[in-house]
LOKESE-945999 format. One record per residue (C-alpha): residue in three letters; x, y, z. Coordinates in nm, 3 decimals, padded with zeros to 5 digits. Each point is the difference from the previous one (the first is absolute). Layout:
(atom "ALA" (X Y Z))
...
END
This chain:
(atom "UNK" (-02.094 11.728 12.270))
(atom "UNK" (-00.339 00.037 -00.202))
(atom "UNK" (-00.004 00.173 -00.309))
(atom "UNK" (-00.157 00.315 00.147))
(atom "UNK" (00.279 00.033 00.253))
(atom "UNK" (00.311 00.147 00.023))
(atom "UNK" (00.312 00.021 00.202))
(atom "UNK" (-00.042 00.282 00.285))
(atom "UNK" (00.178 00.326 -00.084))
(atom "UNK" (00.098 00.065 00.347))
(atom "UNK" (00.026 -00.301 00.241))
(atom "UNK" (-00.013 00.081 00.366))
(atom "UNK" (00.334 00.013 00.193))
(atom "UNK" (00.021 -00.236 00.267))
(atom "UNK" (-00.018 00.121 00.357))
(atom "UNK" (-00.159 00.295 00.192))
(atom "UNK" (-00.001 00.195 -00.336))
(atom "UNK" (-00.170 -00.244 -00.199))
(atom "UNK" (-00.254 -00.045 00.273))
(atom "UNK" (-00.060 00.380 -00.020))
(atom "UNK" (-00.060 -00.033 -00.364))
(atom "UNK" (-00.262 -00.263 00.036))
(atom "UNK" (-00.163 00.196 00.293))
(atom "UNK" (-00.044 00.324 -00.252))
(atom "UNK" (-00.043 -00.221 -00.305))
(atom "UNK" (-00.329 -00.125 00.197))
(atom "UNK" (-00.089 00.328 00.052))
(atom "UNK" (00.042 00.055 -00.374))
(atom "UNK" (-00.240 -00.244 -00.116))
(atom "UNK" (-00.264 00.152 00.224))
(atom "UNK" (00.015 00.334 -00.126))
(atom "UNK" (00.058 -00.073 -00.381))
(atom "UNK" (-00.332 -00.007 -00.095))
(atom "UNK" (-00.066 00.330 00.076))
(atom "UNK" (00.298 00.160 -00.136))
(atom "UNK" (-00.165 00.154 -00.326))
(atom "UNK" (-00.333 00.112 00.242))
(atom "UNK" (00.262 00.256 00.170))
(atom "UNK" (00.172 00.101 -00.311))
(atom "UNK" (-00.354 00.036 -00.167))
(atom "UNK" (-00.159 00.201 00.303))
(atom "UNK" (00.333 00.171 00.107))
(atom "UNK" (-00.085 -00.104 00.338))
(atom "UNK" (00.227 -00.077 00.293))
(atom "UNK" (00.001 -00.352 00.037))
(atom "UNK" (-00.136 -00.015 00.370))
(atom "UNK" (-00.066 -00.391 -00.039))
(atom "UNK" (00.377 -00.042 -00.081))
(atom "UNK" (00.146 00.211 00.285))
(atom "UNK" (-00.206 -00.214 00.255))
(atom "UNK" (00.105 -00.312 -00.141))
(atom "UNK" (00.379 00.076 -00.005))
(atom "UNK" (-00.088 00.148 00.389))
(atom "UNK" (-00.151 -00.329 00.107))
(atom "UNK" (00.280 -00.187 -00.148))
(atom "UNK" (00.266 00.220 00.198))
(atom "UNK" (00.150 00.095 -00.320))
(atom "UNK" (-00.005 00.413 00.054))
(atom "UNK" (00.217 -00.036 00.325))
(atom "UNK" (00.277 -00.212 -00.093))
(atom "UNK" (00.283 00.246 -00.037))
(atom "UNK" (-00.130 00.186 00.358))
(atom "UNK" (00.238 -00.111 00.280))
(atom "UNK" (-00.148 -00.295 00.251))
(atom "UNK" (00.010 00.235 00.305))
(atom "UNK" (-00.289 00.215 -00.239))
(atom "UNK" (-00.229 -00.291 -00.097))
(atom "UNK" (00.169 -00.110 -00.308))
(atom "UNK" (00.278 -00.270 -00.142))
(atom "UNK" (00.282 00.225 -00.031))
(atom "UNK" (00.101 -00.122 -00.304))
(atom "UNK" (00.170 00.211 -00.296))
(atom "UNK" (00.016 00.082 -00.353))
(atom "UNK" (00.038 -00.349 -00.141))
(atom "UNK" (-00.310 -00.114 00.132))
(atom "UNK" (-00.195 00.309 -00.098))
(atom "UNK" (00.108 -00.039 -00.352))
(atom "UNK" (-00.089 -00.346 00.001))
(atom "UNK" (-00.383 00.067 00.107))
(atom "UNK" (-00.022 00.291 -00.195))
(atom "UNK" (00.095 -00.204 -00.304))
(atom "UNK" (-00.267 -00.267 00.066))
(atom "UNK" (-00.285 00.257 00.098))
(atom "UNK" (00.068 00.195 -00.372))
(atom "UNK" (-00.022 -00.313 -00.191))
(atom "UNK" (-00.379 00.008 00.087))
(atom "UNK" (-00.065 00.376 00.071))
(atom "UNK" (00.256 00.300 -00.016))
(atom "UNK" (-00.213 00.213 00.170))
(atom "UNK" (-00.035 -00.236 00.289))
(atom "UNK" (00.386 -00.052 -00.003))
(atom "UNK" (00.025 00.407 00.013))
(atom "UNK" (-00.190 -00.002 00.317))
(atom "UNK" (00.233 -00.257 00.184))
(atom "UNK" (00.299 00.210 -00.147))
(atom "UNK" (-00.084 00.290 00.208))
(atom "UNK" (-00.031 -00.203 00.341))
(atom "UNK" (00.347 -00.267 -00.104))
(atom "UNK" (00.224 00.259 -00.172))
(atom "UNK" (-00.150 00.374 00.105))
(atom "UNK" (-00.052 00.251 00.288))
(atom "UNK" (00.045 -00.299 00.245))
(atom "UNK" (00.325 -00.080 -00.088))
(atom "UNK" (00.116 00.351 -00.004))
(atom "UNK" (-00.124 00.031 00.356))
(atom "UNK" (00.104 -00.302 00.128))
(atom "UNK" (00.395 00.122 -00.114))
(atom "UNK" (-00.021 00.349 00.053))
(atom "UNK" (-00.247 00.050 00.255))
(atom "UNK" (-00.018 00.054 00.390))
(atom "UNK" (-00.095 -00.256 00.193))
(atom "UNK" (-00.311 00.203 00.065))
(atom "UNK" (-00.078 -00.017 -00.325))
(atom "UNK" (00.059 -00.368 -00.043))
(atom "UNK" (-00.254 -00.065 00.257))
(atom "UNK" (-00.258 00.212 -00.086))
(atom "UNK" (00.013 -00.058 -00.425))
(atom "UNK" (00.134 -00.342 -00.044))
(atom "UNK" (-00.276 -00.200 00.192))
(atom "UNK" (-00.294 00.111 -00.262))
(atom "UNK" (00.239 -00.079 -00.269))
(atom "UNK" (00.039 -00.357 00.118))
(atom "UNK" (-00.389 -00.034 00.053))
(atom "UNK" (-00.081 00.182 -00.318))
(atom "UNK" (-00.201 00.242 00.229))
(atom "UNK" (00.177 00.300 -00.134))
(atom "UNK" (00.034 00.056 -00.422))
(atom "UNK" (00.320 00.196 -00.131))
(atom "UNK" (00.124 00.249 -00.254))
(atom "UNK" (00.337 00.155 -00.057))
(atom "UNK" (-00.011 00.360 -00.164))
(atom "UNK" (00.309 00.124 -00.173))
(atom "UNK" (-00.113 00.064 -00.337))
(atom "UNK" (-00.126 00.377 -00.084))
(atom "UNK" (-00.111 00.171 -00.373))
(atom "UNK" (00.357 00.152 -00.019))
(atom "UNK" (00.176 -00.234 00.189))
(atom "UNK" (-00.049 -00.359 -00.141))
(atom "UNK" (00.367 -00.135 -00.131))
(atom "UNK" (00.179 00.320 00.145))
(atom "UNK" (-00.141 -00.121 00.347))
(atom "UNK" (00.224 00.245 00.189))
(atom "UNK" (-00.179 00.283 -00.140))
(atom "UNK" (-00.315 -00.060 00.204))
(atom "UNK" (-00.179 00.295 00.141))
(atom "UNK" (-00.218 -00.139 00.292))
(atom "UNK" (00.150 00.196 00.284))
(atom "UNK" (-00.004 -00.022 00.353))
(atom "UNK" (-00.041 00.321 00.211))
(atom "UNK" (00.151 00.005 00.329))
(atom "UNK" (-00.313 00.019 00.302))
(atom "UNK" (00.117 00.002 00.300))
(atom "UNK" (00.158 -00.313 00.096))
(atom "UNK" (-00.162 -00.180 -00.324))
(atom "UNK" (-00.075 00.124 -00.350))
(atom "UNK" (-00.257 00.096 -00.185))
(atom "UNK" (-00.017 -00.199 -00.343))
(atom "UNK" (-00.096 00.193 -00.346))
(atom "UNK" (-00.017 -00.116 -00.349))
(atom "UNK" (-00.131 -00.308 -00.203))
(atom "UNK" (00.092 -00.320 -00.174))
(atom "UNK" (-00.112 -00.189 -00.315))
(atom "UNK" (-00.009 -00.374 -00.112))
(atom "UNK" (-00.022 -00.118 00.330))
(atom "UNK" (-00.045 -00.357 -00.005))
(atom "UNK" (-00.301 -00.120 00.251))
(atom "UNK" (-00.030 00.393 00.088))
(atom "UNK" (-00.377 -00.042 -00.013))
(atom "UNK" (-00.034 -00.268 00.254))
(atom "UNK" (00.331 00.065 00.222))
(atom "UNK" (-00.063 00.106 00.352))
(atom "UNK" (00.410 00.059 00.073))
(atom "UNK" (00.184 00.142 -00.263))
(atom "UNK" (00.377 00.053 00.002))
(atom "UNK" (00.099 00.361 -00.162))
(atom "UNK" (00.305 00.089 -00.109))
(atom "UNK" (00.064 00.367 00.013))
(atom "UNK" (00.209 00.294 00.076))
(atom "UNK" (00.112 00.259 00.258))
(atom "UNK" (-00.136 00.334 -00.097))
(atom "UNK" (00.243 00.231 -00.192))
(atom "UNK" (00.191 -00.286 -00.122))
(atom "UNK" (00.079 -00.138 -00.343))
(atom "UNK" (00.171 -00.292 -00.195))
(atom "UNK" (00.118 -00.291 00.216))
(atom "UNK" (00.012 00.187 00.354))
(atom "UNK" (-00.254 00.059 00.240))
(atom "UNK" (-00.221 -00.317 -00.114))
(atom "UNK" (-00.156 -00.221 00.271))
(atom "UNK" (-00.272 -00.249 00.042))
(atom "UNK" (-00.270 00.011 00.192))
(atom "UNK" (-00.353 -00.244 00.093))
(atom "UNK" (-00.318 00.176 -00.074))
(atom "UNK" (-00.345 -00.145 00.100))
(atom "UNK" (-00.300 00.082 -00.220))
(atom "UNK" (-00.246 00.083 00.293))
(atom "UNK" (00.214 00.249 00.077))
(atom "UNK" (-00.107 00.369 -00.039))
(atom "UNK" (00.123 00.158 -00.348))
(atom "UNK" (00.004 -00.319 -00.160))
(atom "UNK" (-00.173 00.038 -00.311))
(atom "UNK" (-00.269 -00.246 -00.169))
(atom "UNK" (00.245 -00.219 -00.244))
(atom "UNK" (-00.088 00.064 -00.366))
(atom "UNK" (00.031 -00.337 -00.222))
(atom "UNK" (00.241 00.011 -00.311))
(atom "UNK" (-00.188 -00.254 -00.248))
(atom "UNK" (00.279 -00.203 -00.154))
(atom "UNK" (00.085 -00.259 -00.281))
(atom "UNK" (00.119 -00.320 00.213))
(atom "UNK" (-00.023 -00.106 00.388))
(atom "UNK" (-00.346 00.126 00.024))
(atom "UNK" (-00.124 -00.163 00.293))
(atom "UNK" (00.234 00.196 00.200))
(atom "UNK" (-00.031 00.362 -00.062))
(atom "UNK" (00.213 00.278 -00.022))
(atom "UNK" (-00.093 00.361 00.144))
(atom "UNK" (00.121 00.370 00.070))
(atom "UNK" (00.025 00.075 00.344))
(atom "UNK" (00.031 00.348 00.166))
(atom "UNK" (00.100 00.120 00.342))
(atom "UNK" (-00.117 00.347 00.145))
(atom "UNK" (00.195 00.070 00.299))
(atom "UNK" (-00.021 -00.352 00.135))
(atom "UNK" (00.115 -00.016 00.321))
(atom "UNK" (00.349 -00.224 00.057))
(atom "UNK" (00.071 -00.064 00.352))
(atom "UNK" (00.367 -00.090 00.094))
(atom "UNK" (-00.079 -00.371 -00.020))
(atom "UNK" (-00.140 00.037 -00.322))
(atom "UNK" (00.317 00.037 -00.176))
(atom "UNK" (00.172 -00.273 -00.119))
(atom "UNK" (00.333 00.160 -00.175))
(atom "UNK" (00.027 00.321 00.145))
(atom "UNK" (00.111 00.287 -00.247))
(atom "UNK" (00.316 00.148 00.012))
(atom "UNK" (00.078 00.320 -00.187))
(atom "UNK" (00.390 -00.091 -00.031))
(atom "UNK" (-00.029 -00.336 -00.085))
(atom "UNK" (-00.114 -00.238 -00.290))
(atom "UNK" (00.003 -00.313 00.216))
(atom "UNK" (-00.395 -00.035 -00.043))
(atom "UNK" (00.016 00.044 -00.346))
(atom "UNK" (00.210 -00.302 -00.046))
(atom "UNK" (-00.222 -00.198 00.237))
(atom "UNK" (-00.321 00.112 -00.224))
(atom "UNK" (00.160 -00.171 -00.299))
(atom "UNK" (00.174 -00.284 00.207))
(atom "UNK" (-00.323 -00.074 00.202))
(atom "UNK" (-00.172 -00.113 -00.374))
(atom "UNK" (00.213 -00.269 -00.029))
(atom "UNK" (-00.226 -00.265 00.137))
(atom "UNK" (-00.329 00.135 -00.179))
(atom "UNK" (00.238 -00.010 -00.319))
(atom "UNK" (00.067 -00.377 00.067))
(atom "UNK" (-00.352 -00.045 00.065))
(atom "UNK" (-00.102 00.158 -00.347))
(atom "UNK" (00.238 -00.210 -00.203))
(atom "UNK" (-00.145 -00.304 00.184))
(atom "UNK" (-00.361 00.093 -00.083))
(atom "UNK" (00.076 00.029 -00.348))
(atom "UNK" (00.159 -00.300 00.011))
(atom "UNK" (-00.294 -00.190 00.088))
(atom "UNK" (-00.258 00.183 -00.223))
(atom "UNK" (00.255 -00.096 -00.290))
(atom "UNK" (-00.020 -00.376 00.157))
(atom "UNK" (-00.344 00.002 -00.083))
(atom "UNK" (00.047 00.114 -00.329))
(atom "UNK" (00.249 -00.220 -00.097))
(atom "UNK" (-00.201 -00.289 00.158))
(atom "UNK" (-00.303 00.093 -00.198))
(atom "UNK" (00.229 00.028 -00.305))
(atom "UNK" (00.107 -00.344 00.020))
(atom "UNK" (-00.361 -00.180 00.056))
(atom "UNK" (-00.110 00.210 -00.287))
(atom "UNK" (00.306 -00.119 -00.254))
(atom "UNK" (-00.083 -00.362 00.123))
(atom "UNK" (-00.362 00.048 -00.075))
(atom "UNK" (-00.065 00.202 -00.273))
(atom "UNK" (-00.001 -00.135 -00.352))
(atom "UNK" (00.045 00.164 -00.318))
(atom "UNK" (00.093 -00.143 -00.320))
(atom "UNK" (-00.075 -00.363 00.108))
(atom "UNK" (00.217 -00.007 00.334))
(atom "UNK" (00.125 00.194 00.321))
(atom "UNK" (00.150 00.324 -00.053))
(atom "UNK" (00.248 -00.108 00.196))
(atom "UNK" (00.142 -00.181 -00.228))
(atom "UNK" (00.086 00.295 -00.217))
(atom "UNK" (00.367 00.102 00.083))
(atom "UNK" (-00.013 00.359 00.023))
(atom "UNK" (-00.313 -00.068 00.248))
(atom "UNK" (00.264 -00.227 00.177))
(atom "UNK" (00.273 00.274 00.020))
(atom "UNK" (-00.222 00.253 00.143))
(atom "UNK" (-00.086 -00.232 00.305))
(atom "UNK" (00.362 -00.079 00.002))
(atom "UNK" (00.085 00.383 00.039))
(atom "UNK" (-00.270 00.071 00.254))
(atom "UNK" (00.102 -00.283 00.253))
(atom "UNK" (00.370 00.056 -00.038))
(atom "UNK" (-00.071 00.399 00.094))
(atom "UNK" (-00.241 -00.103 00.261))
(atom "UNK" (00.226 -00.212 00.175))
(atom "UNK" (00.280 00.243 -00.030))
(atom "UNK" (-00.199 00.251 00.129))
(atom "UNK" (-00.106 -00.206 00.310))
(atom "UNK" (00.390 -00.081 00.100))
(atom "UNK" (00.062 00.361 -00.008))
(atom "UNK" (-00.291 00.102 00.198))
(atom "UNK" (00.072 -00.315 00.256))
(atom "UNK" (00.405 00.149 -00.005))
(atom "UNK" (-00.155 00.362 00.103))
(atom "UNK" (-00.230 -00.099 00.251))
(atom "UNK" (00.292 -00.234 00.181))
(atom "UNK" (00.220 00.316 00.011))
(atom "UNK" (-00.244 00.123 00.274))
(atom "UNK" (00.224 00.186 00.256))
(atom "UNK" (-00.161 00.167 00.288))
(atom "UNK" (-00.300 00.003 -00.166))
(atom "UNK" (00.078 00.189 -00.328))
(atom "UNK" (00.148 -00.207 -00.272))
(atom "UNK" (00.298 00.085 -00.204))
(atom "UNK" (-00.043 00.268 -00.270))
(atom "UNK" (00.174 -00.147 -00.271))
(atom "UNK" (-00.164 -00.351 -00.005))
(atom "UNK" (-00.341 00.181 00.061))
(atom "UNK" (00.040 00.204 -00.317))
(atom "UNK" (00.131 -00.268 -00.219))
(atom "UNK" (-00.327 -00.224 00.092))
(atom "UNK" (-00.252 00.269 -00.005))
(atom "UNK" (00.091 00.088 -00.354))
(atom "UNK" (00.064 -00.331 -00.123))
(atom "UNK" (-00.321 -00.147 00.181))
(atom "UNK" (-00.208 00.278 -00.114))
(atom "UNK" (00.099 00.006 -00.369))
(atom "UNK" (-00.020 -00.374 -00.024))
(atom "UNK" (-00.335 00.015 00.145))
(atom "UNK" (-00.131 00.186 -00.275))
(atom "UNK" (00.174 -00.167 -00.262))
(atom "UNK" (-00.147 -00.320 00.121))
(atom "UNK" (-00.364 00.093 00.029))
(atom "UNK" (00.010 00.201 -00.316))
(atom "UNK" (00.127 -00.314 -00.182))
(atom "UNK" (-00.259 -00.180 00.171))
(atom "UNK" (-00.227 00.185 -00.159))
(atom "UNK" (00.161 -00.022 -00.355))
(atom "UNK" (-00.042 -00.400 00.035))
(atom "UNK" (-00.348 00.022 00.115))
(atom "UNK" (-00.089 00.207 -00.316))
(atom "UNK" (-00.294 00.209 00.017))
(atom "UNK" (-00.167 -00.188 00.264))
(atom "UNK" (00.297 00.124 00.250))
(atom "UNK" (-00.092 00.347 -00.125))
(atom "UNK" (-00.367 -00.017 00.147))
(atom "UNK" (-00.094 00.005 00.352))
(atom "UNK" (-00.149 -00.334 -00.012))
(atom "UNK" (00.367 -00.103 00.111))
(atom "UNK" (00.196 00.133 00.249))
(atom "UNK" (00.307 00.082 -00.212))
(atom "UNK" (-00.078 00.365 -00.062))
(atom "UNK" (-00.034 00.014 00.391))
(atom "UNK" (00.318 -00.100 00.039))
(atom "UNK" (00.167 00.195 -00.229))
(atom "UNK" (-00.163 00.333 00.152))
(atom "UNK" (00.063 -00.136 00.356))
(atom "UNK" (00.438 -00.025 -00.064))
(atom "UNK" (-00.025 00.298 -00.222))
(atom "UNK" (-00.011 00.247 00.307))
(atom "UNK" (00.246 -00.173 00.202))
(atom "UNK" (00.284 00.136 -00.245))
(atom "UNK" (-00.107 00.341 00.114))
(atom "UNK" (-00.090 -00.068 00.372))
(atom "UNK" (00.288 00.029 00.252))
(atom "UNK" (00.261 00.135 -00.209))
(atom "UNK" (-00.045 -00.035 -00.411))
(atom "UNK" (00.249 -00.215 -00.204))
(atom "UNK" (00.151 00.287 -00.101))
(atom "UNK" (00.100 00.120 00.330))
(atom "UNK" (00.073 -00.326 00.143))
(atom "UNK" (00.271 -00.023 -00.300))
(atom "UNK" (00.135 00.346 00.135))
(atom "UNK" (00.047 -00.141 00.354))
(atom "UNK" (00.104 -00.339 -00.133))
(atom "UNK" (00.279 00.191 -00.220))
(atom "UNK" (00.147 00.199 00.316))
(atom "UNK" (00.019 -00.327 00.165))
(atom "UNK" (00.177 -00.171 -00.287))
(atom "UNK" (00.228 00.317 -00.062))
(atom "UNK" (00.075 00.033 00.332))
(atom "UNK" (-00.103 00.424 -00.045))
(atom "UNK" (-00.344 00.172 00.038))
(atom "UNK" (-00.077 00.248 -00.278))
(atom "UNK" (-00.215 00.290 00.121))
(atom "UNK" (-00.328 00.039 -00.241))
(atom "UNK" (-00.021 00.368 00.090))
END
């Protein structure tokens, strides 16, 4: 081993998942040089999307019958972790294909809906978003107000959504809404909306702190026609079934969220190891100082533990949706670990880590938002407590 090298932080597994990681790592190496550009320009990473599409990564979890490879959450998380070591924004693009609306359509949809939407997911011809959050319905997701008004055999969709990842570019949006006149967990449903439809307003972008190459947007719906074949989960005023589906269908995305933060943290730790071996102060490598050795040891330990939790959660995939308890544990621990690792990486690099000359400040900004997306750490702890105690406590 040369003086400049160090042991790999995450050796590739043997077998198909290891092969898949190598495939994703090759794409990551190609997109890495432009990662800072997408952040700086707040521009969607079109070349990254094209490379991921051409490598067949976008359709990995789409069933073989519709042009994909039929793989599960474990494979998706492996790919997302590798992509995020290079560019979080690019990984977020892949996340929507691998763990987003296409998975929900596959698990919950009709044969006609699968045939209509999934081939476009496998080929990358469609671009997806999922719309749940509203100004007054964030963590309290069952307070959403976007509503379906009955109209003949179908509905009309009215209302708006905010902070929708890929909302600017998406042409196919999975929208959670409620039947007009219902409240709380009852009467919630899900519909598939296409951006070309009448009543679908031009999206408005939200500037944000990190993940800036994957814009978020406000979406507005003014009487968008929802035909019966566009209803994924039919709203039932007497049932809270769809509310449970809404929470559960996010579990693949939560696993992917955690995997992406691990990828960024891996990059931060790798940079830190190289730095403490090459940076000299007081006549010696700074890695010789015990205090800095302990930082690196703690970073590596927490990161390894987080990877095991994410792997465990992803492997609990049951019928398309991983287990709630394991997913909540993995997301909370991985998100908070990644933020801690990136923060310590900046500290280890001194003021240089705080500047934009190095990617560390971008790494920190990118992972910070992930403990808000897909369920905040506080909400995940509430969910987890309900699973551990065996009783759900009403927050209202």
